[in-house]
Phi, psi and omega in degrees: 000316178297321180296317179296320179295320178296320178297320179294319178296321181292321178296316179299317179298318180296319179294323178297317178298313182298317180297317179298318179295315179298317178299318179298315181295318180297315180295318179296312181299319178296317180297314180297316181297316181294320179297319182292317178299320178298319179293322180296324182287347181286162177269139182295338177284353179281346186268143181210145177246130179239144178256103189233162172284165185293351181254009188252018180293126179287129179227162175296144183300329181281353181254355181286144178286144174286139181258135179294121183301328183292341183251006184294326186267003179288140178295142182278146178277098184295341180292337181270355180262143176209155184273145180223147171272129182232140180265131176239146174229120186054043179066015178252130181295131179256301184190162170283146185227163169268114187298336178299331181278355182237015185257007181288142175230151180274190183294341179265005179080015182252144176259175181216094183294329178296314181295320177298320178294319178296323177298316176296323179297315180297320177300312182293319180293321178297315178299319180296317181294320179294319177296321179296317179298319178294320180296320179297316179297321178295319179296320179296319178297315180297320182295313183290338181268359184291321184238014176203177182296141177283348184275081177230157178298327180296316179293325176299316179296322179295317180295320177297322178294321177298320178299316180294316178298322177297319176297317177295324179296330181283326189243330188294311179304318178295322179295321179295315178298317179299314181296316182296318180290325177294321180294318185274319187247354180064017175203158181203168179212162178198167180218154178291134180236127181300332178298324179298319178294319178300316180297321178294322179294319178296322178298317179295319180295321178297320177296324177294320178297323179297321178294322177296319177295323179298320177292322178296324177296320180297315179298320180295318178294321178295319179296319180291326181290325179289322179291000000 
């Protein structure tokens, strides 16, 4: 009876984990989709890029910090100020940007800041989805390894999947950005980033870990057959 009760509790726990993961994925996907749809519906003329100092971000008056009157007349340390390119939509600050990603022009010599912003959004959303998928697989591995050996064929497949997702995380967002800019502006640019190399190395290490787990599964099966 106790054994049956433990199995039922384990089944309920497993279903709870699965439901929580599904809920997380649905909420994240819905949030990303709604943000993207919202950006698509905006007018491209609503976007503007400003070249400002680091202290010139427009904020609502009720959110501005109060300044100490005693320090108002003190000279500013110009060494601490620097210029930044900032994206605005309907005169509302959105984010700091890399101007290189917003300098594309079409055959008529015109740029499209909205399209450039959407390209960055797709890049970020793709990275987020890949990271979420990897996180879910890691959680599943940790859950299944809590009360039994981690050396199972299922975990080996999950680790291999993480390795593939890591590889996609390294190359897919950049490929999407390149393709989107080529379609709209017929030109694109890119540069080597050491972070890209780190991601590829991590993907290779994860694949190596999967092979180690595969060997562990073989040892575990041999041990079980002897017992």
